[in-house]
C-alpha positions in Angstrom: -13.3 13.4 -9.6 -16.5 15.4 -8.8 -17.3 16.7 -5.3 -20.4 14.4 -5.3 -18.1 11.4 -5.6 -15.8 12.5 -2.9 -18.2 13.7 -0.2 -18.0 14.6 2.6 -15.0 16.8 3.4 -13.7 18.6 6.4 -11.7 21.8 6.9 -8.9 21.5 9.6 -7.5 24.9 10.3 -4.7 26.2 12.6 -5.8 29.2 14.6 -3.8 32.0 16.2 -5.1 35.4 17.2 -6.7 36.2 13.8 -10.1 34.4 13.4 -10.5 35.9 9.9 -7.9 33.4 8.7 -10.5 30.7 9.4 -13.5 32.5 8.1 -11.9 33.7 4.9 -10.6 30.2 4.2 -14.0 28.7 4.9 -15.8 31.2 2.6 -13.5 30.3 -0.3 -13.8 26.6 0.3 -17.6 26.8 0.5 -17.6 28.4 -2.9 -15.7 25.5 -4.4 -16.6 22.4 -2.3 -20.2 21.7 -1.8 -19.3 18.6 0.2 -17.8 20.5 3.1 -19.5 19.3 6.3 -17.2 20.1 9.3 -14.7 22.7 10.5 -12.0 21.7 13.0 -10.0 24.5 14.6 -6.6 23.6 16.2 -5.4 26.2 18.7 -3.3 26.8 21.8 -4.7 27.3 25.3 -8.2 28.6 25.0 -8.0 30.5 28.3 -5.4 33.0 27.0 -6.8 36.2 25.8 -6.0 36.3 22.1 -7.2 32.8 21.5 -10.2 33.2 23.7 -11.3 36.3 21.7 -10.7 34.5 18.4 -12.8 31.5 19.5 -15.6 33.7 20.7 -15.6 35.5 17.4 -15.9 32.2 15.5 -18.7 31.0 17.7 -20.6 34.1 17.0 -20.1 33.6 13.3 -21.7 30.2 13.5 -24.7 31.8 15.1 -25.0 34.4 12.3 -24.4 32.8 9.0 -26.7 30.2 7.6 -23.9 28.6 5.5 -21.9 28.1 8.7 -24.8 26.8 10.7 -25.1 23.6 8.6 -21.4 22.8 9.3 -20.2 21.0 12.4 -17.7 23.0 14.4 -15.1 21.4 16.6 -12.2 22.8 18.6 -9.0 20.9 19.3 -6.9 22.5 22.1 -3.2 21.7 22.0 -2.4 20.0 25.3 0.8 18.6 26.8 1.1 16.3 29.8 0.9 19.3 32.1 -2.1 20.9 30.5 -3.0 23.3 27.6 -0.1 24.7 25.7 0.1 28.5 25.9 2.7 28.9 23.2 4.5 26.6 20.8 8.0 27.6 22.2 9.2 24.4 23.9 10.0 20.8 22.7 7.0 19.5 24.6 4.7 22.2 23.2 5.9 21.4 19.7 5.3 17.7 20.2 1.8 18.4 21.5 1.1 20.6 18.5 2.2 17.7 16.2 -0.1 15.3 18.1 -3.1 17.7 18.0 -2.8 18.3 14.3 -2.3 14.6 13.5 -5.3 13.7 15.7 -7.6 16.2 14.0 -6.6 15.0 10.5 -6.5 11.3 11.3 -10.0 11.4 12.8 -11.3 13.0 9.6 -9.6 10.4 7.5 -11.0 7.6 9.6 -14.4 9.0 8.9 -13.6 8.8 5.1 -13.6 12.5 4.7 -11.6 14.5 2.2 -9.4 16.9 4.2 -8.7 20.6 3.5 -5.8 21.5 5.8 -5.2 25.3 6.3 -1.9 26.2 7.9 -2.2 30.0 7.7 -3.1 30.6 11.3 -1.0 30.5 14.5 2.7 30.0 14.9 5.0 28.9 12.1 5.7 25.8 14.1 2.1 24.8 13.6 2.4 25.1 9.8 5.6 23.0 9.8 3.9 20.2 11.7 0.8 20.6 9.5 3.0 20.0 6.5 4.4 16.8 8.1 0.9 15.6 8.9 -0.2 16.2 5.3 2.8 14.1 4.1 1.9 11.3 6.5 -1.8 11.1 6.0 -2.9 12.7 2.7 -4.1 10.9 -0.3 -4.5 12.4 -3.7 -7.9 14.0 -2.9 -6.7 16.0 0.1 -5.5 19.6 -0.1 -3.1 21.7 1.9 -3.8 25.5 1.7 -2.2 28.8 2.5 -4.3 32.0 2.6 -3.2 35.1 0.8 -4.9 38.5 1.3 -4.0 42.1 0.7 -5.2 45.6 0.7 -8.1 46.8 2.9 -9.2 43.3 3.7 -5.8 42.5 5.3 -5.4 45.9 7.0 -8.9 46.0 8.5 -8.9 42.4 9.5 -12.4 41.8 8.2 -13.9 38.4 8.7 -15.4 38.2 5.2 -14.3 39.5 1.8 -16.2 41.8 -0.5 -16.4 41.3 -4.3 -13.4 43.5 -4.9 -11.1 42.3 -2.2 -8.0 40.4 -3.0 -8.0 37.1 -1.2 -7.0 33.7 -2.5 -6.3 30.1 -1.4 -3.0 28.9 -2.6 -2.5 25.1 -2.8 0.8 23.9 -1.2 2.4 20.9 -3.0 2.6 17.9 -0.8 5.0 14.9 -1.3 2.6 12.3 -0.1 4.2 9.2 1.5 1.1 7.2 0.5 2.2 7.8 -3.1 5.6 6.2 -2.4 4.3 3.1 -0.6 0.9 1.6 0.0 1.2 2.2 3.8 -1.6 4.7 4.4 -4.1 2.2 5.9 -1.5 1.1 8.4 -0.5 4.6 9.3 -4.1 5.6 9.9 -4.2 2.8 12.5 -1.7 4.7 14.6 -3.0 7.1 17.3 0.3 8.9 17.8 2.1 10.7 15.0 5.6 9.6 16.2 4.5 6.0 16.1 3.0 6.6 12.6 6.4 8.0 11.5 8.3 5.0 12.8 5.8 2.6 11.1 6.0 4.5 7.9 9.8 4.3 7.9 9.7 0.6 8.7 7.3 0.0 5.8 9.4 2.0 3.4 12.5 0.2 4.5 10.9 -3.1 3.9 9.6 -2.1 0.5 13.1 -0.8 -0.5 14.6 -4.1 0.7 12.2 -6.1 -1.3 12.9 -4.0 -4.4 16.6 -4.6 -4.0 16.2 -8.4 -3.6 14.0 -8.6 -6.7 16.5 -6.6 -8.7 19.6 -8.5 -7.7 18.1 -12.0 -7.5 15.7 -11.9 -10.4 16.7 -9.2 -12.8 20.4 -10.0 -13.0 22.0 -13.2 -14.4 24.2 -15.4 -12.3 27.3 -14.0 -14.0 26.1 -10.4 -13.5 25.5 -11.1 -9.8 29.1 -12.3 -9.4 30.5 -9.1 -11.0 28.2 -6.8 -9.0 29.1 -8.5 -5.7 32.8 -7.9 -6.4 32.2 -4.3 -7.3 29.7 -3.4 -4.6 30.7 -5.6 -1.7 34.5 -5.6 -2.3 34.9 -2.3 -4.1 37.2 -3.9 -6.7 38.3 -2.4 -10.0 37.5 -4.1 -13.3 41.0 -5.5 -13.3 40.6 -7.0 -9.9 37.2 -8.4 -10.7 38.6 -9.9 -14.0 41.5 -11.6 -12.1 39.2 -13.0 -9.4 36.6 -14.4 -11.8 39.2 -15.5 -14.4 37.6 -13.4 -17.1 38.8 -10.6 -19.4 38.4 -7.0 -18.5 36.5 -6.5 -21.7 33.9 -9.1 -20.5 33.6 -7.5 -17.1 33.1 -4.1 -18.7 30.3 -5.5 -21.0 28.6 -7.2 -18.1 28.7 -4.1 -15.9 27.3 -2.0 -18.8 24.4 -4.4 -19.0 23.9 -4.1 -15.3 23.9 -0.3 -15.5 21.2 -0.5 -18.2 19.0 -2.8 -16.1 19.4 -0.7 -13.0 18.6 2.5 -14.9 15.4 1.0 -16.2 14.4 -0.8 -13.0 14.9 2.1 -10.7 13.7 4.8 -13.1 17.0 6.7 -13.2 18.5 8.9 -15.9 22.0 7.5 -15.5 23.7 4.7 -13.5 27.4 4.3 -13.2 29.8 2.4 -10.9 29.4 4.7 -7.9 25.6 5.0 -8.4 25.3 1.2 -8.6 27.2 0.8 -5.3 25.0 3.4 -3.6 21.8 1.6 -4.9 22.9 -1.9 -3.8 25.1 -1.4 -0.8 22.2 -2.1 1.6 21.5 -5.4 -0.1 25.0 -6.7 0.4 25.5 -5.1 3.9 22.6 -7.2 5.2 23.8 -10.5 3.7 
């Protein structure tokens, strides 16, 4: 899909004491995404010296570069209940970081913007929560990035790369929950990431339950259901199942083989045997 068809897009970037992490990422994105319209910087307490200096530096860059001037610029300060978070070194600070990153991305998604999320700046905890936010909220057009730089550019901490500098954006693979279940619209309605996680888990559990019901009640014959219930619910051997259903062990084996084939095709698995079948269907029988 072309940039023109996706427009507009936003860069959400974590920030520590190194403002060049944001500017280098932005320069590389501007070279590849003409639809970029906003930059959102997520940072710890703005009053502390390293962050204050980095924010002032970025503000100055917006006043110097014409390419930046056309972009919106927004700061998201990580705040807990007792005020701005100075460092992500407590449970409350980590939770506040998760909420700040989630809020920045969910706002962009609600504005129908494609998201570039850069997790190169700040503490490692910020990058971990950034990955979780991407898993929760990304669709196939969004991108998660890590910045790699080397040589003089890295050592001199320059804000912009020259033509011979080694600097790259490396895409980070994201296992998107939206690809596993059609829950993204409902997740986007949540203002808190912990609520979004719980809702996503509920939706996935419901979808999994429906999948099991369809398989057992529609894909299997009545005779196969009898055999499967004995195997999965009771844990019986073929001999015990045969005695209970007044059938031969050969018949039970053939019926189970047919069930394994159906389960393999239905669930998209390479191989299904007795133990795998029990693991797949245990939740169905446990709830009955």
